[in-house]
MARSEPA-700749 format. One record per residue: residue number from 1; x, y, z of N, C-alpha, C, O in turn. Coordinates in nm, 2 decimals, decimal comma, m for minus. Example, Ala and Ser with C-alpha at 12.3 -4.5 7.8 and 13.67 -1.06 7.14 Angstrom:
<pts>
+-----+--------+--------+--------+--------+--------+--------+--------+--------+--------+--------+--------+--------+
| num |    nc1 |    nc2 |    nc3 |   cac1 |   cac2 |   cac3 |    cc1 |    cc2 |    cc3 |    oc1 |    oc2 |    oc3 |
+-----+--------+--------+--------+--------+--------+--------+--------+--------+--------+--------+--------+--------+
|   1 |   1,32 |  m0,57 |   0,78 |   1,23 |  m0,45 |   0,78 |   1,32 |  m0,33 |   0,78 |   1,42 |  m0,33 |   0,85 |
|   2 |   1,28 |  m0,22 |   0,71 |   1,37 |  m0,11 |   0,71 |   1,29 |   0,00 |   0,79 |   1,34 |   0,11 |   0,80 |
+-----+--------+--------+--------+--------+--------+--------+--------+--------+--------+--------+--------+--------+
</pts>
This chain:
<pts>
+-----+--------+--------+--------+--------+--------+--------+--------+--------+--------+--------+--------+--------+
| num |    nc1 |    nc2 |    nc3 |   cac1 |   cac2 |   cac3 |    cc1 |    cc2 |    cc3 |    oc1 |    oc2 |    oc3 |
+-----+--------+--------+--------+--------+--------+--------+--------+--------+--------+--------+--------+--------+
|   1 |  15,02 |  19,09 |  12,30 |  15,12 |  18,98 |  12,27 |  15,15 |  18,90 |  12,40 |  15,18 |  18,96 |  12,50 |
|   2 |  15,14 |  18,77 |  12,39 |  15,16 |  18,68 |  12,50 |  15,31 |  18,69 |  12,53 |  15,40 |  18,67 |  12,44 |
|   3 |  15,35 |  18,70 |  12,65 |  15,49 |  18,70 |  12,70 |  15,52 |  18,57 |  12,77 |  15,47 |  18,55 |  12,88 |
|   4 |  15,60 |  18,49 |  12,71 |  15,64 |  18,36 |  12,77 |  15,78 |  18,37 |  12,83 |  15,87 |  18,40 |  12,75 |
|   5 |  15,80 |  18,34 |  12,95 |  15,93 |  18,33 |  13,01 |  15,99 |  18,19 |  13,00 |  15,92 |  18,09 |  13,04 |
|   6 |  16,11 |  18,18 |  12,96 |  16,18 |  18,06 |  12,96 |  16,29 |  18,07 |  13,07 |  16,38 |  18,16 |  13,06 |
|   7 |  16,29 |  17,99 |  13,17 |  16,38 |  18,00 |  13,28 |  16,46 |  17,87 |  13,29 |  16,41 |  17,76 |  13,26 |
|   8 |  16,58 |  17,88 |  13,34 |  16,67 |  17,76 |  13,35 |  16,81 |  17,81 |  13,38 |  16,83 |  17,93 |  13,39 |
|   9 |  16,89 |  17,71 |  13,40 |  17,03 |  17,74 |  13,45 |  17,12 |  17,81 |  13,35 |  17,11 |  17,79 |  13,22 |
|  10 |  17,22 |  17,88 |  13,40 |  17,33 |  17,94 |  13,32 |  17,42 |  17,83 |  13,27 |  17,48 |  17,84 |  13,16 |
|  11 |  17,43 |  17,72 |  13,35 |  17,50 |  17,60 |  13,31 |  17,40 |  17,49 |  13,29 |  17,32 |  17,46 |  13,38 |
|  12 |  17,40 |  17,43 |  13,17 |  17,29 |  17,33 |  13,14 |  17,35 |  17,22 |  13,05 |  17,45 |  17,24 |  12,98 |
|  13 |  17,28 |  17,11 |  13,05 |  17,32 |  17,00 |  12,96 |  17,29 |  17,03 |  12,82 |  17,21 |  17,12 |  12,79 |
|  14 |  17,35 |  16,95 |  12,73 |  17,32 |  16,97 |  12,59 |  17,17 |  16,95 |  12,56 |  17,11 |  17,02 |  12,48 |
|  15 |  17,10 |  16,86 |  12,63 |  16,96 |  16,83 |  12,61 |  16,88 |  16,96 |  12,65 |  16,79 |  17,00 |  12,58 |
|  16 |  16,91 |  17,01 |  12,77 |  16,84 |  17,13 |  12,81 |  16,86 |  17,25 |  12,72 |  16,77 |  17,33 |  12,69 |
|  17 |  16,98 |  17,27 |  12,67 |  17,01 |  17,38 |  12,57 |  16,94 |  17,36 |  12,44 |  16,88 |  17,46 |  12,39 |
|  18 |  16,93 |  17,24 |  12,39 |  16,86 |  17,21 |  12,27 |  16,71 |  17,23 |  12,29 |  16,64 |  17,29 |  12,21 |
|  19 |  16,66 |  17,19 |  12,41 |  16,51 |  17,21 |  12,44 |  16,48 |  17,36 |  12,45 |  16,38 |  17,41 |  12,40 |
|  20 |  16,57 |  17,44 |  12,51 |  16,55 |  17,58 |  12,52 |  16,56 |  17,65 |  12,38 |  16,48 |  17,74 |  12,36 |
|  21 |  16,65 |  17,61 |  12,30 |  16,66 |  17,66 |  12,16 |  16,53 |  17,64 |  12,09 |  16,47 |  17,73 |  12,02 |
|  22 |  16,48 |  17,52 |  12,10 |  16,35 |  17,48 |  12,03 |  16,23 |  17,56 |  12,09 |  16,15 |  17,61 |  12,02 |
|  23 |  16,23 |  17,57 |  12,22 |  16,12 |  17,64 |  12,29 |  16,12 |  17,79 |  12,24 |  16,01 |  17,84 |  12,21 |
|  24 |  16,23 |  17,85 |  12,24 |  16,24 |  17,99 |  12,20 |  16,19 |  18,01 |  12,05 |  16,12 |  18,10 |  12,02 |
|  25 |  16,23 |  17,92 |  11,97 |  16,19 |  17,92 |  11,83 |  16,03 |  17,90 |  11,82 |  15,97 |  17,98 |  11,75 |
|  26 |  15,98 |  17,81 |  11,89 |  15,83 |  17,78 |  11,89 |  15,76 |  17,90 |  11,94 |  15,65 |  17,94 |  11,89 |
|  27 |  15,81 |  17,96 |  12,05 |  15,74 |  18,08 |  12,11 |  15,73 |  18,19 |  12,00 |  15,63 |  18,25 |  11,99 |
|  28 |  15,84 |  18,22 |  11,93 |  15,84 |  18,32 |  11,83 |  15,75 |  18,28 |  11,71 |  15,68 |  18,37 |  11,66 |
|  29 |  15,75 |  18,16 |  11,67 |  15,66 |  18,11 |  11,56 |  15,52 |  18,13 |  11,60 |  15,43 |  18,15 |  11,51 |
|  30 |  15,48 |  18,12 |  11,73 |  15,34 |  18,14 |  11,77 |  15,31 |  18,28 |  11,80 |  15,20 |  18,32 |  11,84 |
|  31 |  15,41 |  18,37 |  11,77 |  15,38 |  18,52 |  11,79 |  15,40 |  18,57 |  11,93 |  15,36 |  18,68 |  11,96 |
|  32 |  15,46 |  18,49 |  12,01 |  15,49 |  18,53 |  12,15 |  15,61 |  18,61 |  12,16 |  15,70 |  18,61 |  12,08 |
|  33 |  15,62 |  18,68 |  12,27 |  15,74 |  18,76 |  12,31 |  15,82 |  18,67 |  12,41 |  15,76 |  18,63 |  12,51 |
|  34 |  15,95 |  18,65 |  12,39 |  16,03 |  18,57 |  12,49 |  16,09 |  18,66 |  12,60 |  16,14 |  18,76 |  12,57 |
|  35 |  16,07 |  18,61 |  12,72 |  16,13 |  18,68 |  12,84 |  16,22 |  18,58 |  12,90 |  16,19 |  18,47 |  12,93 |
|  36 |  16,35 |  18,63 |  12,93 |  16,44 |  18,54 |  13,00 |  16,52 |  18,63 |  13,10 |  16,50 |  18,75 |  13,11 |
|  37 |  16,61 |  18,56 |  13,17 |  16,70 |  18,63 |  13,26 |  16,82 |  18,69 |  13,18 |  16,90 |  18,76 |  13,24 |
|  38 |  16,83 |  18,68 |  13,05 |  16,92 |  18,75 |  12,97 |  17,06 |  18,70 |  12,97 |  17,15 |  18,76 |  12,89 |
|  39 |  17,10 |  18,60 |  13,04 |  17,24 |  18,56 |  13,05 |  17,27 |  18,44 |  12,96 |  17,21 |  18,43 |  12,85 |
|  40 |  17,35 |  18,35 |  13,01 |  17,40 |  18,24 |  12,93 |  17,31 |  18,11 |  12,95 |  17,20 |  18,12 |  13,02 |
|  41 |  17,35 |  18,00 |  12,90 |  17,28 |  17,87 |  12,92 |  17,15 |  17,87 |  12,86 |  17,13 |  17,90 |  12,74 |
|  42 |  17,05 |  17,82 |  12,93 |  16,91 |  17,81 |  12,89 |  16,86 |  17,94 |  12,84 |  16,79 |  17,95 |  12,73 |
|  43 |  16,89 |  18,05 |  12,91 |  16,84 |  18,18 |  12,87 |  16,89 |  18,22 |  12,73 |  16,82 |  18,27 |  12,65 |
|  44 |  17,02 |  18,20 |  12,70 |  17,08 |  18,23 |  12,58 |  17,03 |  18,14 |  12,46 |  17,00 |  18,19 |  12,35 |
|  45 |  17,02 |  18,01 |  12,49 |  16,97 |  17,92 |  12,39 |  16,82 |  17,96 |  12,35 |  16,79 |  17,95 |  12,23 |
|  46 |  16,74 |  17,99 |  12,45 |  16,60 |  18,02 |  12,42 |  16,60 |  18,15 |  12,33 |  16,52 |  18,16 |  12,24 |
|  47 |  16,68 |  18,25 |  12,37 |  16,69 |  18,37 |  12,29 |  16,74 |  18,35 |  12,15 |  16,68 |  18,41 |  12,06 |
|  48 |  16,84 |  18,27 |  12,14 |  16,89 |  18,23 |  12,00 |  16,78 |  18,17 |  11,92 |  16,76 |  18,20 |  11,80 |
|  49 |  16,70 |  18,08 |  11,98 |  16,59 |  18,01 |  11,91 |  16,49 |  18,11 |  11,86 |  16,44 |  18,10 |  11,75 |
|  50 |  16,45 |  18,20 |  11,95 |  16,35 |  18,30 |  11,92 |  16,40 |  18,39 |  11,81 |  16,32 |  18,42 |  11,71 |
|  51 |  16,52 |  18,43 |  11,81 |  16,58 |  18,52 |  11,71 |  16,58 |  18,45 |  11,57 |  16,56 |  18,51 |  11,47 |
|  52 |  16,61 |  18,32 |  11,58 |  16,62 |  18,24 |  11,45 |  16,49 |  18,24 |  11,38 |  16,48 |  18,22 |  11,26 |
|  53 |  16,38 |  18,26 |  11,45 |  16,24 |  18,26 |  11,40 |  16,19 |  18,40 |  11,38 |  16,07 |  18,42 |  11,36 |
|  54 |  16,27 |  18,50 |  11,40 |  16,23 |  18,64 |  11,38 |  16,15 |  18,69 |  11,50 |  16,08 |  18,80 |  11,49 |
|  55 |  16,17 |  18,63 |  11,62 |  16,10 |  18,68 |  11,74 |  16,17 |  18,79 |  11,81 |  16,28 |  18,83 |  11,78 |
|  56 |  16,10 |  18,85 |  11,91 |  16,15 |  18,96 |  11,99 |  16,18 |  18,90 |  12,13 |  16,11 |  18,82 |  12,18 |
|  57 |  16,30 |  18,94 |  12,18 |  16,35 |  18,89 |  12,31 |  16,37 |  19,00 |  12,41 |  16,43 |  19,10 |  12,37 |
|  58 |  16,34 |  18,97 |  12,53 |  16,36 |  19,06 |  12,64 |  16,45 |  18,98 |  12,74 |  16,42 |  18,87 |  12,78 |
|  59 |  16,56 |  19,04 |  12,78 |  16,64 |  18,99 |  12,89 |  16,64 |  19,08 |  13,01 |  16,68 |  19,19 |  13,00 |
|  60 |  16,60 |  19,02 |  13,12 |  16,60 |  19,09 |  13,25 |  16,72 |  19,05 |  13,33 |  16,71 |  18,95 |  13,40 |
|  61 |  16,83 |  19,13 |  13,32 |  16,95 |  19,09 |  13,38 |  16,97 |  19,13 |  13,52 |  16,91 |  19,24 |  13,56 |
|  62 |  17,04 |  19,06 |  13,60 |  17,06 |  19,09 |  13,74 |  17,16 |  19,21 |  13,76 |  17,16 |  19,27 |  13,87 |
|  63 |  17,25 |  19,23 |  13,66 |  17,34 |  19,34 |  13,67 |  17,28 |  19,48 |  13,64 |  17,17 |  19,48 |  13,59 |
|  64 |  17,36 |  19,58 |  13,67 |  17,32 |  19,72 |  13,64 |  17,36 |  19,76 |  13,50 |  17,33 |  19,86 |  13,45 |
|  65 |  17,44 |  19,67 |  13,44 |  17,50 |  19,70 |  13,31 |  17,42 |  19,62 |  13,20 |  17,42 |  19,50 |  13,20 |
|  66 |  17,37 |  19,70 |  13,10 |  17,29 |  19,63 |  12,99 |  17,38 |  19,55 |  12,90 |  17,34 |  19,45 |  12,84 |
|  67 |  17,51 |  19,57 |  12,90 |  17,61 |  19,49 |  12,82 |  17,62 |  19,35 |  12,88 |  17,68 |  19,27 |  12,81 |
|  68 |  17,57 |  19,32 |  12,99 |  17,58 |  19,19 |  13,05 |  17,49 |  19,08 |  12,98 |  17,51 |  18,96 |  13,00 |
|  69 |  17,39 |  19,13 |  12,90 |  17,30 |  19,04 |  12,83 |  17,37 |  18,97 |  12,72 |  17,47 |  19,01 |  12,66 |
|  70 |  17,32 |  18,85 |  12,69 |  17,37 |  18,77 |  12,58 |  17,34 |  18,84 |  12,45 |  17,25 |  18,93 |  12,44 |
|  71 |  17,40 |  18,81 |  12,34 |  17,39 |  18,88 |  12,21 |  17,26 |  18,85 |  12,14 |  17,24 |  18,92 |  12,03 |
|  72 |  17,17 |  18,77 |  12,19 |  17,05 |  18,74 |  12,13 |  16,93 |  18,82 |  12,19 |  16,81 |  18,79 |  12,15 |
|  73 |  16,96 |  18,90 |  12,29 |  16,86 |  18,98 |  12,35 |  16,84 |  19,11 |  12,28 |  16,93 |  19,18 |  12,25 |
|  74 |  16,71 |  19,14 |  12,24 |  16,68 |  19,27 |  12,18 |  16,66 |  19,38 |  12,27 |  16,71 |  19,49 |  12,25 |
|  75 |  16,59 |  19,36 |  12,38 |  16,56 |  19,46 |  12,48 |  16,62 |  19,41 |  12,62 |  16,58 |  19,31 |  12,67 |
|  76 |  16,71 |  19,48 |  12,67 |  16,77 |  19,45 |  12,80 |  16,72 |  19,54 |  12,91 |  16,72 |  19,66 |  12,89 |
|  77 |  16,67 |  19,47 |  13,01 |  16,63 |  19,55 |  13,13 |  16,73 |  19,52 |  13,24 |  16,74 |  19,41 |  13,30 |
|  78 |  16,82 |  19,62 |  13,26 |  16,93 |  19,60 |  13,36 |  16,87 |  19,64 |  13,50 |  16,84 |  19,76 |  13,52 |
|  79 |  16,86 |  19,55 |  13,59 |  16,79 |  19,57 |  13,71 |  16,89 |  19,62 |  13,83 |  16,85 |  19,69 |  13,91 |
|  80 |  17,01 |  19,56 |  13,83 |  17,10 |  19,59 |  13,94 |  17,05 |  19,52 |  14,07 |  17,09 |  19,56 |  14,18 |
|  81 |  16,96 |  19,43 |  14,05 |  16,89 |  19,36 |  14,17 |  16,95 |  19,23 |  14,21 |  16,91 |  19,17 |  14,31 |
|  82 |  17,05 |  19,18 |  14,13 |  17,10 |  19,05 |  14,16 |  16,99 |  18,94 |  14,14 |  16,91 |  18,96 |  14,05 |
|  83 |  16,99 |  18,84 |  14,23 |  16,89 |  18,74 |  14,21 |  16,75 |  18,78 |  14,24 |  16,66 |  18,71 |  14,20 |
|  84 |  16,73 |  18,90 |  14,30 |  16,60 |  18,95 |  14,32 |  16,53 |  18,98 |  14,19 |  16,41 |  19,00 |  14,19 |
|  85 |  16,61 |  18,99 |  14,08 |  16,55 |  19,01 |  13,95 |  16,46 |  18,90 |  13,91 |  16,38 |  18,91 |  13,81 |
|  86 |  16,47 |  18,78 |  13,97 |  16,38 |  18,67 |  13,94 |  16,24 |  18,70 |  13,96 |  16,15 |  18,65 |  13,89 |
|  87 |  16,21 |  18,79 |  14,06 |  16,07 |  18,83 |  14,08 |  16,02 |  18,92 |  13,96 |  15,91 |  18,90 |  13,92 |
|  88 |  16,11 |  19,00 |  13,90 |  16,07 |  19,08 |  13,79 |  16,04 |  18,99 |  13,67 |  15,95 |  19,02 |  13,59 |
|  89 |  16,12 |  18,88 |  13,65 |  16,09 |  18,79 |  13,54 |  15,95 |  18,73 |  13,56 |  15,87 |  18,73 |  13,46 |
|  90 |  15,92 |  18,68 |  13,68 |  15,79 |  18,62 |  13,70 |  15,68 |  18,72 |  13,68 |  15,57 |  18,68 |  13,63 |
|  91 |  15,70 |  18,84 |  13,73 |  15,59 |  18,94 |  13,71 |  15,57 |  18,98 |  13,56 |  15,46 |  19,01 |  13,52 |
|  92 |  15,68 |  18,98 |  13,48 |  15,67 |  19,02 |  13,34 |  15,61 |  18,91 |  13,25 |  15,53 |  18,94 |  13,16 |
|  93 |  15,64 |  18,78 |  13,28 |  15,59 |  18,68 |  13,19 |  15,44 |  18,65 |  13,22 |  15,39 |  18,66 |  13,34 |
|  94 |  15,36 |  18,61 |  13,12 |  15,23 |  18,56 |  13,13 |  15,22 |  18,42 |  13,17 |  15,13 |  18,37 |  13,23 |
|  95 |  15,33 |  18,34 |  13,14 |  15,35 |  18,20 |  13,18 |  15,50 |  18,18 |  13,17 |  15,57 |  18,24 |  13,10 |
|  96 |  15,54 |  18,08 |  13,25 |  15,68 |  18,04 |  13,26 |  15,70 |  17,90 |  13,21 |  15,62 |  17,81 |  13,24 |
|  97 |  15,81 |  17,87 |  13,14 |  15,85 |  17,74 |  13,11 |  15,99 |  17,72 |  13,18 |  16,08 |  17,78 |  13,14 |
|  98 |  15,99 |  17,63 |  13,27 |  16,12 |  17,59 |  13,34 |  16,18 |  17,47 |  13,27 |  16,12 |  17,37 |  13,26 |
|  99 |  16,30 |  17,49 |  13,22 |  16,38 |  17,39 |  13,16 |  16,50 |  17,36 |  13,24 |  16,60 |  17,44 |  13,24 |
| 100 |  16,50 |  17,25 |  13,31 |  16,62 |  17,22 |  13,40 |  16,63 |  17,33 |  13,51 |  16,52 |  17,37 |  13,56 |
| 101 |  16,75 |  17,36 |  13,54 |  16,77 |  17,47 |  13,64 |  16,80 |  17,43 |  13,78 |  16,78 |  17,31 |  13,81 |
| 102 |  16,85 |  17,52 |  13,86 |  16,89 |  17,49 |  13,99 |  16,81 |  17,59 |  14,09 |  16,69 |  17,61 |  14,06 |
| 103 |  16,87 |  17,64 |  14,19 |  16,80 |  17,72 |  14,29 |  16,74 |  17,85 |  14,23 |  16,63 |  17,89 |  14,28 |
| 104 |  16,81 |  17,91 |  14,14 |  16,76 |  18,04 |  14,08 |  16,63 |  18,01 |  14,01 |  16,53 |  18,08 |  14,02 |
| 105 |  16,63 |  17,90 |  13,93 |  16,51 |  17,85 |  13,86 |  16,40 |  17,82 |  13,96 |  16,28 |  17,85 |  13,94 |
| 106 |  16,43 |  17,75 |  14,07 |  16,34 |  17,72 |  14,17 |  16,27 |  17,85 |  14,23 |  16,15 |  17,85 |  14,25 |
| 107 |  16,35 |  17,95 |  14,25 |  16,29 |  18,08 |  14,30 |  16,20 |  18,14 |  14,20 |  16,09 |  18,20 |  14,24 |
| 108 |  16,23 |  18,13 |  14,07 |  16,14 |  18,19 |  13,97 |  16,01 |  18,11 |  13,96 |  15,90 |  18,17 |  13,94 |
| 109 |  16,02 |  17,98 |  13,98 |  15,90 |  17,89 |  13,98 |  15,81 |  17,94 |  14,10 |  15,69 |  17,95 |  14,09 |
| 110 |  15,88 |  17,96 |  14,21 |  15,80 |  17,99 |  14,33 |  15,74 |  18,13 |  14,32 |  15,62 |  18,15 |  14,35 |
| 111 |  15,81 |  18,23 |  14,26 |  15,75 |  18,36 |  14,24 |  15,63 |  18,34 |  14,14 |  15,52 |  18,40 |  14,16 |
| 112 |  15,65 |  18,27 |  14,03 |  15,54 |  18,25 |  13,94 |  15,42 |  18,19 |  14,00 |  15,30 |  18,23 |  13,98 |
| 113 |  15,43 |  18,08 |  14,08 |  15,32 |  18,02 |  14,15 |  15,25 |  18,12 |  14,25 |  15,13 |  18,12 |  14,26 |
| 114 |  15,33 |  18,19 |  14,32 |  15,28 |  18,29 |  14,42 |  15,19 |  18,40 |  14,34 |  15,10 |  18,45 |  14,40 |
| 115 |  15,24 |  18,43 |  14,22 |  15,17 |  18,53 |  14,14 |  15,05 |  18,47 |  14,06 |  14,99 |  18,54 |  13,98 |
| 116 |  15,03 |  18,34 |  14,08 |  14,92 |  18,27 |  14,01 |  14,95 |  18,27 |  13,86 |  14,85 |  18,27 |  13,78 |
| 117 |  15,07 |  18,26 |  13,82 |  15,11 |  18,25 |  13,68 |  15,12 |  18,10 |  13,65 |  15,17 |  18,02 |  13,73 |
| 118 |  15,09 |  18,06 |  13,53 |  15,11 |  17,92 |  13,49 |  15,26 |  17,89 |  13,48 |  15,33 |  17,97 |  13,42 |
| 119 |  15,30 |  17,78 |  13,53 |  15,43 |  17,73 |  13,53 |  15,44 |  17,59 |  13,47 |  15,38 |  17,50 |  13,53 |
| 120 |  15,50 |  17,58 |  13,36 |  15,52 |  17,45 |  13,29 |  15,66 |  17,41 |  13,31 |  15,75 |  17,48 |  13,29 |
| 121 |  15,68 |  17,28 |  13,35 |  15,82 |  17,23 |  13,37 |  15,85 |  17,12 |  13,27 |  15,77 |  17,05 |  13,22 |
| 122 |  15,98 |  17,13 |  13,23 |  16,03 |  17,03 |  13,14 |  16,17 |  16,98 |  13,19 |  16,27 |  17,05 |  13,19 |
| 123 |  16,17 |  16,86 |  13,25 |  16,29 |  16,81 |  13,31 |  16,35 |  16,91 |  13,41 |  16,46 |  16,94 |  13,41 |
| 124 |  16,26 |  16,96 |  13,50 |  16,29 |  17,06 |  13,60 |  16,23 |  17,02 |  13,73 |  16,21 |  16,90 |  13,75 |
| 125 |  16,22 |  17,11 |  13,82 |  16,17 |  17,09 |  13,95 |  16,02 |  17,03 |  13,95 |  15,94 |  17,08 |  13,87 |
| 126 |  15,99 |  16,93 |  14,03 |  15,86 |  16,88 |  14,04 |  15,79 |  16,94 |  14,16 |  15,82 |  16,89 |  14,28 |
| 127 |  15,71 |  17,04 |  14,14 |  15,65 |  17,11 |  14,25 |  15,50 |  17,12 |  14,24 |  15,45 |  17,14 |  14,12 |
| 128 |  15,43 |  17,09 |  14,34 |  15,28 |  17,11 |  14,33 |  15,24 |  17,24 |  14,28 |  15,30 |  17,35 |  14,32 |
| 129 |  15,15 |  17,24 |  14,18 |  15,10 |  17,37 |  14,12 |  15,16 |  17,39 |  13,98 |  15,11 |  17,47 |  13,90 |
| 130 |  15,27 |  17,32 |  13,95 |  15,33 |  17,33 |  13,82 |  15,26 |  17,22 |  13,73 |  15,20 |  17,13 |  13,78 |
| 131 |  15,28 |  17,24 |  13,60 |  15,23 |  17,14 |  13,50 |  15,35 |  17,08 |  13,43 |  15,43 |  17,16 |  13,37 |
| 132 |  15,37 |  16,95 |  13,43 |  15,48 |  16,89 |  13,37 |  15,45 |  16,85 |  13,23 |  15,35 |  16,79 |  13,20 |
| 133 |  15,54 |  16,89 |  13,14 |  15,53 |  16,86 |  13,00 |  15,61 |  16,74 |  12,96 |  15,72 |  16,72 |  13,02 |
| 134 |  15,57 |  16,67 |  12,86 |  15,65 |  16,55 |  12,82 |  15,76 |  16,59 |  12,72 |  15,86 |  16,51 |  12,71 |
| 135 |  15,74 |  16,70 |  12,65 |  15,84 |  16,74 |  12,55 |  15,82 |  16,89 |  12,53 |  15,74 |  16,96 |  12,58 |
| 136 |  15,91 |  16,95 |  12,44 |  15,92 |  17,09 |  12,42 |  15,79 |  17,14 |  12,35 |  15,73 |  17,24 |  12,39 |
| 137 |  15,74 |  17,07 |  12,25 |  15,62 |  17,11 |  12,19 |  15,50 |  17,12 |  12,28 |  15,43 |  17,22 |  12,28 |
| 138 |  15,49 |  17,02 |  12,37 |  15,38 |  17,03 |  12,47 |  15,40 |  17,14 |  12,57 |  15,31 |  17,21 |  12,61 |
| 139 |  15,53 |  17,17 |  12,61 |  15,55 |  17,27 |  12,70 |  15,51 |  17,41 |  12,65 |  15,45 |  17,49 |  12,72 |
| 140 |  15,55 |  17,44 |  12,52 |  15,51 |  17,57 |  12,46 |  15,36 |  17,58 |  12,44 |  15,30 |  17,68 |  12,47 |
| 141 |  15,30 |  17,47 |  12,39 |  15,16 |  17,47 |  12,37 |  15,08 |  17,50 |  12,50 |  14,99 |  17,58 |  12,51 |
| 142 |  15,12 |  17,43 |  12,61 |  15,06 |  17,44 |  12,74 |  15,08 |  17,59 |  12,79 |  14,99 |  17,65 |  12,84 |
| 143 |  15,20 |  17,64 |  12,77 |  15,23 |  17,77 |  12,82 |  15,14 |  17,88 |  12,76 |  15,08 |  17,96 |  12,82 |
| 144 |  15,12 |  17,87 |  12,63 |  15,03 |  17,96 |  12,56 |  14,89 |  17,94 |  12,60 |  14,82 |  18,04 |  12,63 |
| 145 |  14,84 |  17,81 |  12,60 |  14,70 |  17,78 |  12,64 |  14,67 |  17,84 |  12,78 |  14,57 |  17,90 |  12,80 |
| 146 |  14,76 |  17,81 |  12,87 |  14,74 |  17,85 |  13,01 |  14,75 |  18,00 |  13,03 |  14,67 |  18,06 |  13,11 |
| 147 |  14,84 |  18,06 |  12,96 |  14,85 |  18,21 |  12,96 |  14,73 |  18,28 |  12,91 |  14,68 |  18,37 |  12,97 |
| 148 |  14,68 |  18,23 |  12,80 |  14,56 |  18,29 |  12,74 |  14,44 |  18,27 |  12,83 |  14,36 |  18,36 |  12,85 |
| 149 |  14,43 |  18,15 |  12,89 |  14,32 |  18,13 |  12,98 |  14,33 |  18,22 |  13,11 |  14,23 |  18,27 |  13,15 |
| 150 |  14,45 |  18,23 |  13,16 |  14,47 |  18,31 |  13,28 |  14,44 |  18,46 |  13,25 |  14,38 |  18,53 |  13,33 |
| 151 |  14,49 |  18,51 |  13,14 |  14,46 |  18,65 |  13,10 |  14,32 |  18,67 |  13,08 |  14,27 |  18,78 |  13,12 |
| 152 |  14,25 |  18,58 |  13,02 |  14,10 |  18,59 |  13,00 |  14,03 |  18,60 |  13,13 |  13,93 |  18,68 |  13,15 |
| 153 |  14,07 |  18,52 |  13,22 |  14,01 |  18,52 |  13,36 |  14,03 |  18,65 |  13,43 |  13,94 |  18,70 |  13,49 |
| 154 |  14,16 |  18,70 |  13,42 |  14,19 |  18,83 |  13,48 |  14,10 |  18,94 |  13,42 |  14,06 |  19,03 |  13,49 |
| 155 |  14,09 |  18,94 |  13,29 |  14,01 |  19,04 |  13,22 |  13,86 |  19,03 |  13,27 |  13,79 |  19,14 |  13,28 |
| 156 |  13,81 |  18,91 |  13,28 |  13,68 |  18,89 |  13,33 |  13,65 |  18,93 |  13,47 |  13,54 |  18,96 |  13,51 |
| 157 |  13,76 |  18,94 |  13,55 |  13,75 |  18,99 |  13,69 |  13,79 |  19,13 |  13,70 |  13,83 |  19,18 |  13,81 |
| 158 |  13,79 |  19,20 |  13,59 |  13,83 |  19,34 |  13,59 |  13,98 |  19,37 |  13,61 |  14,02 |  19,47 |  13,66 |
| 159 |  14,06 |  19,27 |  13,57 |  14,21 |  19,28 |  13,58 |  14,26 |  19,26 |  13,72 |  14,38 |  19,29 |  13,74 |
| 160 |  14,18 |  19,20 |  13,81 |  14,23 |  19,17 |  13,94 |  14,32 |  19,06 |  13,95 |  14,37 |  19,02 |  14,06 |
+-----+--------+--------+--------+--------+--------+--------+--------+--------+--------+--------+--------+--------+
</pts>
């Protein structure tokens, strides 16, 4: 199962929240597993969208308490790592979609790029190595396409 991470701010505009809701729904409809930071804002909206389409959601929270996750998270991974949990999100996802966000999102993008994970941005940071999508549909399609391509390459290289 392809694991798509949706990353973005805990505080977000209505546009970013609606985009995250739609992204989560589309990820679930395509049979993907949604990975987020498990908290509010973009993370909660994406999780809500995935749940509305019958999808499975994982929230990787910075706290040591599983109860800190939003109510749309099915599986909570309580790390107790604070912002260092951003590395766990990047390691877990096969591709990342950044929707808006601030410095936490920037760090997740950086981890993703360092790990050679596809990173698609939607009204987010413009960083070399990322792929900018024009809308939510394109962001989700690109994330799946790039994740599948990257996974196939890794398998062809013996999983390296």
